N, CA, C and O atoms as a printed pandas DataFrame, in Angstrom:
     atom_number atom_name residue_name chain_id  residue_number  x_coord  y_coord  z_coord
0              1         N          UNK        A               1   42.663 -111.292   36.606
1              2        CA          UNK        A               1   41.345 -111.789   36.581
2              3         C          UNK        A               1   41.119 -111.613   38.296
3              4         O          UNK        A               1   40.008 -111.995   38.663
4              5         N          UNK        A               2   42.367 -110.889   39.806
5              6        CA          UNK        A               2   41.768 -110.830   41.270
6              7         C          UNK        A               2   40.983 -109.567   41.087
7              8         O          UNK        A               2   39.933 -109.330   41.685
8              9         N          UNK        A               3   41.778 -108.470   39.891
9             10        CA          UNK        A               3   40.563 -106.792   39.586
10            11         C          UNK        A               3   39.733 -107.130   39.313
11            12         O          UNK        A               3   38.867 -106.691   40.070
12            13         N          UNK        A               4   39.115 -108.099   38.170
13            14        CA          UNK        A               4   38.119 -107.736   37.542
14            15         C          UNK        A               4   37.055 -108.040   39.148
15            16         O          UNK        A               4   36.359 -107.107   39.550
16            17         N          UNK        A               5   37.060 -109.354   39.894
17            18        CA          UNK        A               5   36.574 -110.115   40.659
18            19         C          UNK        A               5   36.695 -108.812   42.706
19            20         O          UNK        A               5   36.130 -108.969   43.789
20            21         N          UNK        A               6   37.432 -108.027   42.335
21            22        CA          UNK        A               6   37.391 -107.218   43.369
22            23         C          UNK        A               6   38.546 -107.306   44.562
23            24         O          UNK        A               6   38.997 -106.556   45.428
24            25         N          UNK        A               7   38.812 -109.003   43.977
25            26        CA          UNK        A               7   40.493 -108.835   44.895
26            27         C          UNK        A               7   40.648 -107.517   45.713
27            28         O          UNK        A               7   40.127 -106.488   45.284
28            29         N          UNK        A               8   41.483 -107.524   47.096
29            30        CA          UNK        A               8   42.788 -106.961   47.444
30            31         C          UNK        A               8   43.034 -107.289   49.408
31            32         O          UNK        A               8   42.506 -107.561   50.486
32            33         N          UNK        A               9   44.240 -106.988   48.672
33            34        CA          UNK        A               9   44.932 -107.854   50.207
34            35         C          UNK        A               9   46.379 -108.370   50.498
35            36         O          UNK        A               9   47.138 -108.449   49.532
36            37         N          UNK        A              10   46.552 -108.506   50.967
37            38        CA          UNK        A              10   47.962 -108.694   51.327
38            39         C          UNK        A              10   48.404 -110.326   50.865
39            40         O          UNK        A              10   47.674 -111.308   51.006
40            41         N          UNK        A              11   50.236 -110.323   50.095
41            42        CA          UNK        A              11   50.287 -111.656   50.552
42            43         C          UNK        A              11   51.963 -111.758   50.850
43            44         O          UNK        A              11   52.947 -111.174   50.396
44            45         N          UNK        A              12   51.815 -112.466   51.522
45            46        CA          UNK        A              12   53.255 -112.898   51.987
46            47         C          UNK        A              12   53.500 -114.347   52.179
47            48         O          UNK        A              12   52.954 -115.356   52.622
48            49         N          UNK        A              13   54.452 -113.995   51.694
49            50        CA          UNK        A              13   55.625 -116.054   50.585
50            51         C          UNK        A              13   56.868 -115.693   51.735
51            52         O          UNK        A              13   57.045 -114.658   52.376
52            53         N          UNK        A              14   57.640 -116.966   51.723
53            54        CA          UNK        A              14   58.654 -117.039   52.106
54            55         C          UNK        A              14   59.387 -116.981   50.630
55            56         O          UNK        A              14   58.739 -117.352   49.651
56            57         N          UNK        A              15   60.501 -116.597   50.504
57            58        CA          UNK        A              15   61.250 -117.333   49.234
58            59         C          UNK        A              15   62.682 -117.384   49.174
59            60         O          UNK        A              15   63.082 -117.112   50.306
60            61         N          UNK        A              16   63.614 -117.591   48.435
61            62        CA          UNK        A              16   64.361 -118.203   48.653
62            63         C          UNK        A              16   65.316 -117.435   46.760
63            64         O          UNK        A              16   65.142 -117.758   45.585
64            65         N          UNK        A              17   66.418 -116.189   47.559
65            66        CA          UNK        A              17   67.620 -115.828   46.456
66            67         C          UNK        A              17   68.283 -116.365   46.170
67            68         O          UNK        A              17   69.296 -116.212   46.852
68            69         N          UNK        A              18   68.466 -117.698   44.728
69            70        CA          UNK        A              18   68.957 -118.159   45.005
70            71         C          UNK        A              18   69.596 -117.388   43.812
71            72         O          UNK        A              18   69.173 -116.453   43.133
72            73         N          UNK        A              19   71.309 -118.430   43.776
73            74        CA          UNK        A              19   72.477 -117.944   43.528
74            75         C          UNK        A              19   72.486 -117.143   42.371
75            76         O          UNK        A              19   72.928 -116.013   42.163
76            77         N          UNK        A              20   71.783 -118.138   41.511
77            78        CA          UNK        A              20   71.350 -117.108   39.703
78            79         C          UNK        A              20   70.951 -116.254   39.928
79            80         O          UNK        A              20   71.270 -115.600   38.935
80            81         N          UNK        A              21   70.482 -115.693   40.463
81            82        CA          UNK        A              21   69.377 -114.805   40.915
82            83         C          UNK        A              21   68.165 -114.900   40.885
83            84         O          UNK        A              21   67.696 -113.785   41.110
84            85         N          UNK        A              22   67.278 -115.741   40.705
85            86        CA          UNK        A              22   66.804 -115.512   40.216
86            87         C          UNK        A              22   66.088 -116.077   41.995
87            88         O          UNK        A              22   66.884 -116.229   42.922
88            89         N          UNK        A              23   64.471 -116.334   42.215
89            90        CA          UNK        A              23   63.788 -116.245   43.210
90            91         C          UNK        A              23   63.245 -117.186   43.482
91            92         O          UNK        A              23   63.353 -117.648   42.346
92            93         N          UNK        A              24   62.571 -118.159   44.148
93            94        CA          UNK        A              24   61.704 -119.495   44.566
94            95         C          UNK        A              24   60.800 -119.020   45.772
95            96         O          UNK        A              24   61.173 -118.366   46.746
96            97         N          UNK        A              25   59.512 -119.496   45.495
97            98        CA          UNK        A              25   59.021 -119.094   46.217
98            99         C          UNK        A              25   58.740 -120.883   47.122
99           100         O          UNK        A              25   58.218 -121.874   46.609
100          101         N          UNK        A              26   59.335 -120.739   48.637
101          102        CA          UNK        A              26   59.938 -121.467   49.212
102          103         C          UNK        A              26   57.981 -121.950   49.968
103          104         O          UNK        A              26   57.361 -123.013   50.000
104          105         N          UNK        A              27   57.787 -121.123   50.242
105          106        CA          UNK        A              27   55.760 -121.415   51.666
106          107         C          UNK        A              27   54.934 -119.851   51.553
107          108         O          UNK        A              27   55.213 -118.701   51.893
108          109         N          UNK        A              28   53.527 -120.673   50.734
109          110        CA          UNK        A              28   53.052 -119.197   50.804
110          111         C          UNK        A              28   52.672 -119.081   52.695
111          112         O          UNK        A              28   52.649 -120.101   53.385
112          113         N          UNK        A              29   52.475 -118.039   53.129
113          114        CA          UNK        A              29   52.445 -117.377   54.399
114          115         C          UNK        A              29   50.886 -117.051   54.701
115          116         O          UNK        A              29   50.123 -117.384   55.607
116          117         N          UNK        A              30   50.754 -116.259   53.553
117          118        CA          UNK        A              30   48.640 -115.671   53.620
118          119         C          UNK        A              30   48.855 -115.367   52.299
119          120         O          UNK        A              30   49.824 -115.414   51.541
120          121         N          UNK        A              31   47.189 -114.898   52.180
121          122        CA          UNK        A              31   47.280 -114.679   50.475
122          123         C          UNK        A              31   45.840 -115.386   49.949
123          124         O          UNK        A              31   45.316 -116.496   50.044
124          125         N          UNK        A              32   45.473 -113.928   49.263
125          126        CA          UNK        A              32   44.408 -114.972   48.636
126          127         C          UNK        A              32   44.407 -115.664   47.653
127          128         O          UNK        A              32   44.388 -114.841   46.738
128          129         N          UNK        A              33   44.415 -116.801   47.149
129          130        CA          UNK        A              33   44.815 -117.283   46.130
130          131         C          UNK        A              33   45.293 -117.120   44.789
131          132         O          UNK        A              33   46.164 -117.769   44.210
132          133         N          UNK        A              34   44.332 -115.791   44.217
133          134        CA          UNK        A              34   44.311 -115.270   43.174
134          135         C          UNK        A              34   45.653 -114.258   43.313
135          136         O          UNK        A              34   46.539 -113.953   42.515
136          137         N          UNK        A              35   45.461 -114.000   44.283
137          138        CA          UNK        A              35   46.301 -112.529   44.355
138          139         C          UNK        A              35   47.763 -113.111   45.012
139          140         O          UNK        A              35   48.688 -112.378   45.365
140          141         N          UNK        A              36   47.757 -114.754   45.103
141          142        CA          UNK        A              36   49.074 -115.449   45.230
142          143         C          UNK        A              36   49.493 -115.094   44.363
143          144         O          UNK        A              36   50.512 -114.409   44.284
144          145         N          UNK        A              37   48.372 -115.714   42.920
145          146        CA          UNK        A              37   49.834 -116.096   41.344
146          147         C          UNK        A              37   50.024 -114.931   41.021
147          148         O          UNK        A              37   51.096 -114.784   40.433
148          149         N          UNK        A              38   49.182 -113.627   41.213
149          150        CA          UNK        A              38   49.752 -112.551   40.516
150          151         C          UNK        A              38   51.311 -112.172   41.053
151          152         O          UNK        A              38   52.281 -111.941   40.332
152          153         N          UNK        A              39   51.264 -112.176   42.619
153          154        CA          UNK        A              39   52.381 -112.313   43.271
154          155         C          UNK        A              39   53.776 -113.502   42.591
155          156         O          UNK        A              39   54.720 -112.934   42.042
156          157         N          UNK        A              40   53.797 -114.558   42.647
157          158        CA          UNK        A              40   54.137 -115.554   41.858
158          159         C          UNK        A              40   54.702 -114.755   40.401
159          160         O          UNK        A              40   55.818 -114.263   40.238
160          161         N          UNK        A              41   53.584 -114.795   39.436
161          162        CA          UNK        A              41   54.111 -114.236   38.880
162          163         C          UNK        A              41   55.360 -112.669   38.964
163          164         O          UNK        A              41   56.568 -112.710   38.733
164          165         N          UNK        A              42   54.825 -111.875   39.222
165          166        CA          UNK        A              42   55.391 -111.126   39.414
166          167         C          UNK        A              42   57.952 -111.408   39.425
167          168         O          UNK        A              42   59.014 -111.167   38.851
168          169         N          UNK        A              43   57.120 -112.188   40.829
169          170        CA          UNK        A              43   58.608 -112.606   41.593
170          171         C          UNK        A              43   59.407 -113.360   40.259
171          172         O          UNK        A              43   60.469 -112.802   39.983
172          173         N          UNK        A              44   59.117 -114.336   39.543
173          174        CA          UNK        A              44   59.310 -114.325   37.968
174          175         C          UNK        A              44   60.529 -113.386   37.656
175          176         O          UNK        A              44   61.729 -113.630   37.531
176          177         N          UNK        A              45   59.795 -112.216   37.572
177          178        CA          UNK        A              45   60.206 -111.369   36.741
178          179         C          UNK        A              45   61.653 -110.611   37.085
179          180         O          UNK        A              45   62.485 -109.977   36.436
180          181         N          UNK        A              46   61.527 -110.924   38.111
181          182        CA          UNK        A              46   62.616 -109.687   39.027
182          183         C          UNK        A              46   63.890 -111.386   38.926
183          184         O          UNK        A              46   63.627 -112.549   38.619
184          185         N          UNK        A              47   65.481 -110.584   39.431
185          186        CA          UNK        A              47   66.362 -110.802   39.216
186          187         C          UNK        A              47   67.087 -110.008   40.363
187          188         O          UNK        A              47   66.779 -108.843   40.614
188          189         N          UNK        A              48   68.220 -110.797   41.157
189          190        CA          UNK        A              48   68.560 -110.417   42.512
190          191         C          UNK        A              48   70.300 -110.354   42.414
191          192         O          UNK        A              48   70.997 -110.711   41.465
192          193         N          UNK        A              49   70.603 -109.951   43.332
193          194        CA          UNK        A              49   71.805 -110.061   43.173
194          195         C          UNK        A              49   72.088 -111.264   44.460
195          196         O          UNK        A              49   71.075 -111.406   45.144
196          197         N          UNK        A              50   73.269 -112.141   44.902
197          198        CA          UNK        A              50   73.124 -113.561   45.306
198          199         C          UNK        A              50   73.998 -112.264   46.483
199          200         O          UNK        A              50   74.681 -111.243   46.552
200          201         N          UNK        A              51   73.069 -113.661   47.436
201          202        CA          UNK        A              51   74.219 -112.950   48.801
202          203         C          UNK        A              51   75.575 -113.589   48.697
203          204         O          UNK        A              51   76.114 -114.311   47.858
204          205         N          UNK        A              52   75.945 -113.053   49.876
205          206        CA          UNK        A              52   77.768 -113.743   49.317
206          207         C          UNK        A              52   78.525 -113.606   51.009
207          208         O          UNK        A              52   78.488 -112.772   51.913
208          209         N          UNK        A              53   79.004 -114.573   50.846
209          210        CA          UNK        A              53   79.728 -115.066   52.554
210          211         C          UNK        A              53   81.454 -115.045   52.670
211          212         O          UNK        A              53   81.955 -116.153   52.861
212          213         N          UNK        A              54   82.093 -114.253   52.603
213          214        CA          UNK        A              54   83.579 -115.138   52.179
214          215         C          UNK        A              54   84.019 -115.085   51.025
215          216         O          UNK        A              54   85.146 -115.449   50.689
216          217         N          UNK        A              55   83.127 -114.603   50.272
217          218        CA          UNK        A              55   83.460 -114.697   48.551
218          219         C          UNK        A              55   82.326 -115.327   48.215
219          220         O          UNK        A              55   81.653 -114.364   47.846
220          221         N          UNK        A              56   81.574 -116.364   48.071
221          222        CA          UNK        A              56   81.231 -117.478   48.152
222          223         C          UNK        A              56   79.688 -116.936   47.968
223          224         O          UNK        A              56   79.060 -116.670   48.993
224          225         N          UNK        A              57   79.048 -116.762   46.654
225          226        CA          UNK        A              57   77.683 -116.787   46.373
226          227         C          UNK        A              57   77.161 -118.003   47.870
227          228         O          UNK        A              57   77.883 -118.788   48.484
228          229         N          UNK        A              58   75.724 -117.722   48.044
229          230        CA          UNK        A              58   75.134 -118.674   49.261
230          231         C          UNK        A              58   73.385 -118.291   48.925
231          232         O          UNK        A              58   73.076 -117.298   48.267
232          233         N          UNK        A              59   72.751 -118.887   49.278
233          234        CA          UNK        A              59   71.289 -118.508   49.252
234          235         C          UNK        A              59   70.605 -118.083   50.215
235          236         O          UNK        A              59   70.944 -118.478   51.331
236          237         N          UNK        A              60   69.305 -117.048   50.091
237          238        CA          UNK        A              60   69.064 -116.253   51.367
238          239         C          UNK        A              60   67.951 -116.773   51.025
239          240         O          UNK        A              60   67.627 -117.062   49.873
240          241         N          UNK        A              61   66.835 -117.026   52.726
241          242        CA          UNK        A              61   65.867 -116.980   52.392
242          243         C          UNK        A              61   65.392 -115.715   53.412
243          244         O          UNK        A              61   66.124 -115.271   54.296
244          245         N          UNK        A              62   64.159 -115.267   53.150
245          246        CA          UNK        A              62   63.196 -113.682   52.919
246          247         C          UNK        A              62   62.251 -114.326   53.065
247          248         O          UNK        A              62   61.842 -115.480   52.942
248          249         N          UNK        A              63   61.773 -112.765   53.539
249          250        CA          UNK        A              63   60.216 -113.020   53.947
250          251         C          UNK        A              63   59.693 -111.594   52.565
251          252         O          UNK        A              63   60.273 -110.518   52.417
252          253         N          UNK        A              64   58.819 -111.956   51.992
253          254        CA          UNK        A              64   57.877 -110.687   50.898
254          255         C          UNK        A              64   56.855 -110.570   51.028
255          256         O          UNK        A              64   56.219 -111.623   51.075
256          257         N          UNK        A              65   56.177 -109.436   51.145
257          258        CA          UNK        A              65   54.564 -109.093   51.156
258          259         C          UNK        A              65   54.815 -107.293   49.897
259          260         O          UNK        A              65   55.455 -106.265   49.674
260          261         N          UNK        A              66   53.282 -108.509   49.384
261          262        CA          UNK        A              66   53.282 -108.010   48.282
262          263         C          UNK        A              66   51.814 -107.282   49.025
263          264         O          UNK        A              66   51.459 -107.915   50.020
264          265         N          UNK        A              67   50.879 -105.997   48.672
265          266        CA          UNK        A              67   50.065 -105.255   49.606
266          267         C          UNK        A              67   49.178 -104.973   48.029
267          268         O          UNK        A              67   49.623 -104.066   47.325
268          269         N          UNK        A              68   48.096 -105.666   47.584
269          270        CA          UNK        A              68   47.407 -105.192   46.295
270          271         C          UNK        A              68   45.780 -104.501   47.296
271          272         O          UNK        A              68   45.009 -104.718   48.230
272          273         N          UNK        A              69   46.243 -103.282   45.819
273          274        CA          UNK        A              69   45.311 -102.756   46.764
274          275         C          UNK        A              69   44.277 -102.242   45.265
275          276         O          UNK        A              69   44.649 -102.431   44.107
276          277         N          UNK        A              70   43.011 -101.608   45.641
277          278        CA          UNK        A              70   42.454 -101.158   43.711
278          279         C          UNK        A              70   42.387 -100.018   44.082
279          280         O          UNK        A              70   42.143  -99.708   45.248
280          281         N          UNK        A              71   42.642  -99.020   42.940
281          282        CA          UNK        A              71   42.208  -97.826   42.853
282          283         C          UNK        A              71   40.622  -97.357   41.923
283          284         O          UNK        A              71   40.257  -96.182   41.877
């Protein structure tokens, strides 16, 4: 939808990498709503290795940036 509308730009998300390897959006820092939806859809497909402190799996909060550019 964003591509058809000619929308491009940066999306910044605060995400939580959970101990089960999934990512969850904690907060949208910036971005066009249509692009935020695309970034969320991408994150649902990702899996990560959980954080580890002294042998115990922990959640990790980080910021991710997506740069959507039309070609």
